[in-house]
C-alpha positions as YAML, in Angstrom:
chain: A
units: angstrom
residues:
- id: 1
  name: MET
  ca: [0.00, 0.00, 0.00]
- id: 2
  name: ILE
  ca: [1.27, 3.48, -0.89]
- id: 3
  name: PHE
  ca: [0.81, 6.21, 1.69]
- id: 4
  name: MET
  ca: [0.60, 9.78, 0.47]
- id: 5
  name: ASN
  ca: [-0.33, 13.16, 1.84]
- id: 6
  name: ASN
  ca: [-3.47, 15.00, 0.75]
- id: 7
  name: THR
  ca: [-1.65, 17.15, -1.82]
- id: 8
  name: THR
  ca: [-0.14, 14.13, -3.55]
- id: 9
  name: LYS
  ca: [-3.46, 12.27, -3.47]
- id: 10
  name: ALA
  ca: [-5.17, 15.30, -5.01]
- id: 11
  name: LYS
  ca: [-2.59, 15.31, -7.82]
- id: 12
  name: TYR
  ca: [-3.23, 11.63, -8.54]
- id: 13
  name: ASP
  ca: [-6.99, 12.12, -8.47]
- id: 14
  name: MET
  ca: [-6.83, 15.13, -10.79]
- id: 15
  name: ALA
  ca: [-4.44, 13.34, -13.16]
- id: 16
  name: GLU
  ca: [-6.86, 10.43, -13.39]
- id: 17
  name: LYS
  ca: [-9.80, 12.70, -14.12]
- id: 18
  name: MET
  ca: [-7.85, 14.69, -16.72]
- id: 19
  name: LEU
  ca: [-6.69, 11.54, -18.49]
- id: 20
  name: LYS
  ca: [-10.25, 10.20, -18.53]
- id: 21
  name: VAL
  ca: [-11.36, 13.19, -20.62]
- id: 22
  name: ASP
  ca: [-8.48, 12.76, -23.10]
- id: 23
  name: ILE
  ca: [-6.12, 15.50, -21.97]
- id: 24
  name: SER
  ca: [-2.66, 14.56, -23.23]
- id: 25
  name: LEU
  ca: [-0.07, 12.93, -20.98]
- id: 26
  name: GLU
  ca: [2.30, 15.84, -21.53]
- id: 27
  name: GLU
  ca: [-0.25, 18.42, -20.40]
- id: 28
  name: VAL
  ca: [-1.23, 16.37, -17.36]
- id: 29
  name: ALA
  ca: [2.44, 15.92, -16.43]
- id: 30
  name: LEU
  ca: [2.98, 19.66, -16.70]
- id: 31
  name: MET
  ca: [-0.02, 20.54, -14.55]
- id: 32
  name: THR
  ca: [0.32, 17.84, -11.89]
- id: 33
  name: GLU
  ca: [4.12, 17.50, -11.80]
- id: 34
  name: LEU
  ca: [3.71, 13.72, -11.71]
- id: 35
  name: PRO
  ca: [6.26, 11.56, -13.57]
- id: 36
  name: MET
  ca: [5.33, 10.24, -17.03]
- id: 37
  name: GLU
  ca: [5.76, 6.63, -15.84]
- id: 38
  name: THR
  ca: [3.10, 7.20, -13.19]
- id: 39
  name: LEU
  ca: [0.75, 8.87, -15.66]
- id: 40
  name: LYS
  ca: [1.19, 6.02, -18.14]
- id: 41
  name: LYS
  ca: [0.21, 3.54, -15.43]
- id: 42
  name: ILE
  ca: [-2.86, 5.61, -14.53]
- id: 43
  name: GLN
  ca: [-3.79, 5.84, -18.23]
- id: 44
  name: HIS
  ca: [-3.37, 2.08, -18.64]
- id: 45
  name: ASP
  ca: [-5.68, 1.46, -15.66]
- id: 46
  name: ILE
  ca: [-8.27, 3.83, -17.15]
- id: 47
  name: GLN
  ca: [-8.16, 2.07, -20.52]
- id: 48
  name: LYS
  ca: [-8.51, -1.27, -18.77]
- id: 49
  name: ASP
  ca: [-11.59, -0.07, -16.85]
- id: 50
  name: GLY
  ca: [-12.96, 2.02, -19.73]
- id: 51
  name: LEU
  ca: [-15.41, 4.07, -17.68]
- id: 52
  name: VAL
  ca: [-15.72, 7.86, -17.85]
- id: 53
  name: THR
  ca: [-18.53, 9.50, -15.93]
- id: 54
  name: ARG
  ca: [-20.14, 12.92, -16.13]
- id: 55
  name: HIS
  ca: [-18.63, 13.54, -12.72]
- id: 56
  name: ASP
  ca: [-15.12, 13.20, -14.18]
- id: 57
  name: VAL
  ca: [-15.82, 15.76, -16.90]
- id: 58
  name: LYS
  ca: [-17.48, 18.16, -14.46]
- id: 59
  name: ASP
  ca: [-14.55, 17.95, -12.02]
- id: 60
  name: VAL
  ca: [-11.99, 18.69, -14.73]
- id: 61
  name: MET
  ca: [-13.99, 21.65, -16.03]
- id: 62
  name: LEU
  ca: [-14.32, 23.10, -12.51]
- id: 63
  name: TYR
  ca: [-10.57, 22.70, -12.01]
- id: 64
  name: PHE
  ca: [-9.81, 24.68, -15.16]
- id: 65
  name: PHE
  ca: [-12.35, 27.44, -14.54]
- id: 66
  name: GLN
  ca: [-11.17, 28.00, -10.96]
- id: 67
  name: GLY
  ca: [-7.73, 28.90, -12.27]
- id: 68
  name: PHE
  ca: [-6.00, 25.84, -10.78]
...
């Protein structure tokens, strides 16, 4: 089990939501400061599950409109 603080968890959660709505790996890496290897794993898990919800899209849009 990986333990992380709230800031790191928020970065992982946001990266997952951004990748679910087809934002490029490079852009997500730039915004979240997470390593590409980590983002590729998250993207692989998303493709395996294949589920994007309205909640994911709404959360990403709110993130962008709040100015990060």
